[in-house]
C-alpha positions in Angstrom: 71.2 111.6 30.2 73.6 109.6 28.0 77.2 108.6 29.0 79.4 111.6 29.8 83.1 112.4 30.4 84.3 115.0 32.8 87.2 116.8 31.2 89.7 118.6 33.5 92.5 120.9 32.5 94.5 121.8 35.5 96.9 124.8 35.4 99.2 126.2 37.9 96.6 128.5 39.3 93.4 127.4 37.5 91.1 124.4 36.8 89.1 124.4 33.6 86.4 121.8 33.3 83.6 120.5 31.0 81.0 117.8 31.4 80.7 116.5 27.8 78.5 114.0 26.0 81.1 112.6 23.6 78.5 111.1 21.2 76.7 114.4 20.5 79.7 116.6 21.3 77.5 118.7 23.6 79.1 120.4 26.6 76.4 119.9 29.2 78.2 122.1 31.8 81.4 124.0 32.0 83.4 126.2 34.2 86.6 127.7 35.4 88.2 128.1 38.8 91.0 130.6 38.7 93.4 132.6 41.0 94.0 129.5 43.0 96.4 130.3 45.8 95.7 134.0 45.8 93.8 135.9 48.6 90.6 135.7 46.6 89.8 133.2 43.9 87.0 133.0 41.4 84.7 130.2 40.1 82.3 130.4 37.3 79.9 127.5 36.6 77.5 127.3 33.6 74.7 124.7 33.2 71.8 125.1 30.9 70.4 128.6 31.5 72.0 128.8 35.0 75.2 130.8 35.6 76.9 131.1 38.9 80.0 133.3 39.7 81.7 133.0 43.1 84.5 135.0 44.6 86.0 133.2 47.5 89.4 132.0 48.8 90.8 129.0 46.8 93.9 128.2 48.7 94.8 125.1 46.7 93.5 122.7 43.9 91.9 120.5 46.5 89.6 123.3 47.7 88.9 124.4 44.1 87.9 120.9 42.9 85.8 120.3 46.0 83.9 123.6 45.3 83.5 122.6 41.6 81.9 119.3 42.7 79.7 121.1 45.1 78.5 123.4 42.4 77.6 120.4 40.2 75.4 119.1 43.1 73.8 122.5 43.9 73.5 124.1 40.4 73.5 121.0 38.2 73.8 118.6 36.8 74.3 116.2 39.7 77.3 114.1 38.9 75.7 111.1 40.6 73.0 111.2 37.8 75.3 112.2 35.0 76.5 108.6 34.1 80.2 109.7 34.1 82.2 106.9 32.5 85.6 108.6 32.7 87.5 111.7 33.8 89.8 112.9 31.1 92.8 114.9 32.0 94.7 117.1 29.6 98.5 116.6 30.0 101.0 118.6 28.0 104.0 116.4 28.0 103.9 112.6 27.5 107.5 112.3 26.3 108.5 109.1 24.6 106.2 107.0 26.8 102.8 107.8 25.5 101.5 107.8 21.9 97.9 107.7 22.9 95.6 108.1 26.0 96.5 106.2 29.1 94.5 104.9 32.0 95.9 106.7 35.1 97.4 104.4 37.7 100.3 105.0 40.0 102.8 104.0 37.3 101.3 106.5 34.8 101.1 109.1 37.4 104.8 108.7 38.3 105.8 108.9 34.6 103.9 112.2 34.2 105.8 113.4 37.3 109.1 112.3 35.8 108.4 114.2 32.6 107.9 117.4 34.6 111.5 118.3 33.7 110.4 118.7 30.1 107.3 120.7 31.0 108.0 122.4 34.3 105.2 125.0 33.7 102.6 122.4 32.9 103.0 118.8 34.1 103.3 119.6 37.9 100.0 121.6 37.6 98.3 118.7 35.8 99.4 116.3 38.6 97.7 118.5 41.2 94.4 118.1 39.3 95.0 114.3 38.8 95.8 113.7 42.5 92.8 115.7 43.8 90.4 114.4 41.2 91.4 110.7 41.8 90.8 111.3 45.5 87.4 113.0 45.1 86.2 110.7 42.3 87.7 107.3 43.2 85.2 105.1 41.5 85.5 106.5 38.0 88.5 105.7 35.7 90.8 108.6 35.1 92.4 108.9 31.7 95.4 111.0 30.7 95.3 112.6 27.1 98.7 114.0 26.0 99.3 117.0 23.8 102.5 115.3 22.6 101.0 112.0 21.6 99.9 112.9 18.1 103.5 113.9 17.3 105.0 110.5 18.3 104.7 109.6 14.6 107.1 112.3 13.4 109.8 110.8 11.2 113.4 110.8 12.6 114.4 113.7 10.3 111.7 115.9 11.8 111.9 114.7 15.4 115.7 114.7 15.8 117.9 117.6 16.6 121.4 117.7 15.2 122.8 117.4 18.8 125.4 114.9 20.1 123.5 111.6 19.9 124.5 110.3 23.4 123.6 113.6 25.1 120.2 113.7 23.3 119.4 110.1 24.2 120.5 110.4 27.8 118.5 113.6 28.5 115.5 112.8 26.1 116.1 115.8 23.9 114.0 115.6 20.7 111.0 117.4 19.1 107.9 116.5 21.0 105.5 119.2 19.8 102.4 120.4 21.6 98.8 121.2 20.9 98.6 117.7 19.4 95.1 117.1 20.5 93.9 120.2 18.7 96.0 119.5 15.5 94.6 115.9 15.4 91.0 117.0 16.0 91.1 119.8 13.4 92.8 117.7 10.7 90.3 114.9 11.2 87.5 117.4 10.9 88.9 118.7 7.6 89.3 115.1 6.2 85.7 114.3 7.2 84.2 117.5 5.8 86.1 117.1 2.5 85.6 113.4 2.3 89.3 112.7 1.6 91.7 110.6 3.6 95.0 111.4 1.9 95.2 115.1 2.2 98.3 117.1 2.7 97.4 119.6 5.4 98.9 122.5 7.3 97.1 123.3 10.5 97.8 126.7 12.2 96.8 126.6 15.9 97.0 130.3 16.7 96.2 131.4 20.2 98.2 132.8 23.1 100.3 129.7 22.5 100.7 129.0 18.8 101.9 126.1 16.7 101.8 124.8 13.1 101.8 121.2 11.9 102.2 119.3 8.7 99.9 116.3 8.3 99.7 113.7 5.5 96.7 111.5 5.7 96.2 111.0 9.5 99.9 111.2 10.4 101.8 114.3 11.6 105.1 114.6 9.7 106.4 117.8 11.3 105.4 120.5 13.8 106.8 123.9 14.9 107.1 123.3 18.6 110.0 121.3 19.9 111.4 119.9 23.1 109.1 122.5 24.8 106.3 124.8 23.6 108.8 127.6 23.2 110.0 126.8 19.7 108.3 127.8 16.5 105.8 130.6 15.9 105.7 133.9 17.6 103.3 133.7 20.6 101.6 135.9 23.2 104.6 135.9 25.6 107.0 133.4 24.0 109.8 134.2 21.5 109.2 131.2 19.2 112.3 130.4 17.0 115.4 132.2 18.3 119.2 131.6 17.9 120.1 129.5 21.0 123.3 131.5 21.2 121.2 134.4 22.5 121.2 132.5 25.8 125.0 132.5 25.9 125.1 136.2 24.9 122.7 137.3 27.6 124.5 135.3 30.2 127.9 136.7 29.3 127.0 140.3 28.4 123.9 141.0 30.5 124.8 138.7 33.4 121.4 137.0 33.2 121.0 133.6 34.9 119.4 130.6 33.1 116.2 131.1 35.1 116.1 134.8 34.1 116.5 133.9 30.4 113.9 131.2 30.7 111.4 133.8 32.2 112.4 136.3 29.5 111.9 133.9 26.6 108.7 132.3 27.9 106.9 135.1 29.7 108.2 138.4 28.6 108.7 138.0 24.9 106.5 137.4 21.8 103.8 140.0 21.2 104.2 141.2 24.8 107.9 141.8 24.4 107.5 143.6 21.1 104.5 145.7 22.0 103.8 145.4 25.8 100.6 143.6 25.2 100.3 139.8 24.8 96.7 139.9 23.5 96.4 140.0 19.7 93.2 142.2 20.1 95.2 144.8 22.0 98.0 144.7 19.4 95.4 145.3 16.7 94.0 148.3 18.6 97.5 149.6 19.1 98.1 149.4 15.3 95.2 151.8 14.8 96.0 154.2 17.7 96.9 157.8 17.4 100.3 157.2 18.9 102.8 156.9 16.0 105.4 155.1 18.0 102.9 152.6 19.4 101.4 152.1 16.0 104.8 151.4 14.5 105.7 148.9 17.2 102.4 147.1 16.7 102.7 147.0 12.9 106.3 145.6 13.1 105.1 142.9 15.6 102.2 141.9 13.3 104.5 141.7 10.3 106.9 139.4 12.3 104.0 137.3 13.4 102.8 136.8 9.8 106.3 136.3 8.5 107.0 133.4 10.9 103.7 131.7 9.8 104.7 132.0 6.2 108.1 130.4 6.9 106.4 127.4 8.3 103.9 127.2 5.5 106.7 127.3 3.0 108.9 124.7 4.7 106.0 122.3 5.4 104.7 122.6 1.8 108.2 121.6 0.6 108.4 118.7 3.1 105.0 117.3 2.0 105.6 117.9 -1.7 102.7 120.2 -1.9 99.7 121.2 0.3 96.0 120.7 -0.3 94.5 122.5 2.7 95.7 125.2 5.1 93.4 125.6 8.2 93.3 128.3 10.8 92.1 127.4 14.3 92.2 128.5 18.0 91.4 131.9 19.4 93.4 134.1 16.9 93.0 131.8 14.0 89.2 131.6 14.4 88.6 135.2 15.1 91.3 137.5 13.6 89.9 138.3 10.1 92.8 140.6 9.3 95.5 138.0 10.2 93.9 135.5 7.9 93.8 138.0 5.1 97.4 139.1 5.6 98.7 135.6 5.5 96.6 134.7 2.4 97.7 137.9 0.6 101.3 136.7 0.9 100.3 133.4 -0.7 98.7 134.9 -3.8 101.9 134.2 -5.9 101.3 130.5 -5.1 97.8 130.6 -6.4 95.9 131.1 -3.2 92.7 133.2 -3.8 90.9 134.4 -0.6 87.1 134.8 -0.6 86.9 138.1 1.2 83.1 137.7 2.0 83.6 134.3 3.5 86.7 135.5 5.5 84.7 138.4 7.0 82.3 136.0 8.7 82.4 135.3 12.4 83.0 131.6 12.6 81.2 129.1 14.8 81.3 126.2 12.3 83.9 125.0 9.8 84.0 127.2 6.7 86.1 127.5 3.5 87.5 131.0 3.0 89.3 130.5 -0.3 87.5 130.9 -3.7 86.7 128.1 -6.0 89.8 127.7 -8.3 92.3 128.6 -5.5 95.3 126.3 -5.8 95.0 125.6 -2.0 91.8 125.3 0.0 91.9 127.6 3.0 89.6 126.8 5.9 88.7 128.0 9.4 87.8 125.1 11.7 87.0 125.8 15.4 89.0 123.5 17.6 87.5 121.6 20.5 90.2 120.1 22.6 87.8 119.2 25.4 85.6 117.1 23.0 88.7 115.4 21.6 89.9 114.5 25.1 86.4 113.2 26.0 86.3 111.0 22.9 89.8 109.6 23.5 88.9 108.9 27.1 85.7 107.2 26.1 87.5 105.1 23.5 90.0 103.9 26.1 87.6 102.9 28.8 
């Protein structure tokens, strides 16, 4: 077996993992531990033709990772024989400190902890995974790969809010972005496939969390997410762009606390708030249902979703002085044929010509879904954040 990297993505109640060969890009084994802290947890582990699913208590991340390591030994592949050269950890918020991967020592670990105020839903969960993994795998270097690192290159006019300068500086308020690992990976894939280095690209990472980026060459010049992953596109449960005065209005008129508004904006809005379902597949089914009211709600939600995407395509195109490639990626971007068609139909006046036959394909590899002669190439490129993390970790160590 060639050199491998164990990639860990630790959430508040879950641990996703993959053992990856960075050179070939092959995921040798993968799995998920979920419902950590609940009365009964669940672990799935996949290796070669073997698949194991366990339902058992997972009281904390320590128990979950211990069970994961046990499954590697019992089901395979044995980590002692896997030639692991690094453990790569996905970290959402790297703040101003990190513009690339970082070898995790106590200083880096403490900085990630310090940045928890900017990502309270993410960084604390990542730290649990880091602390347990460093204890269980002490002889392997651990590397942090940050979602925000790719957007450290944003020019001041894109990164800076028109907020009092002293306040912004004191409390680290700026646009950090998120999903940067995916945006960087996908934009590089596009450049490699097309054999061009100076492309003007818009990448649409559309999943339960959604973001857009403007990339010139290999540098991001703008992104839709801001201080936190709340800003920007409509998402599964997040509002995306909203007038900040709505916070003051709800506090004064509805008597809602800051925490209640935070929960409303992050967990009860987006598609879920508009339709009751945060899953795009469910919203699509609702739009075809026999219930006229449900059908209307779903159609309005879908129109809002598309409209927000179009706003960012328009503004990013103006910022870059044109666009060469628009790429759809992530769960919705890779799989929702109707969404891609609806977006492209709105771009027809700008010379975009969709290839319906290509768009109707189920995508497992990068494809072009615009016709020859289209003013802008439109592509679908599956993202692979775990492989990107593995490659960055390997490069560092």
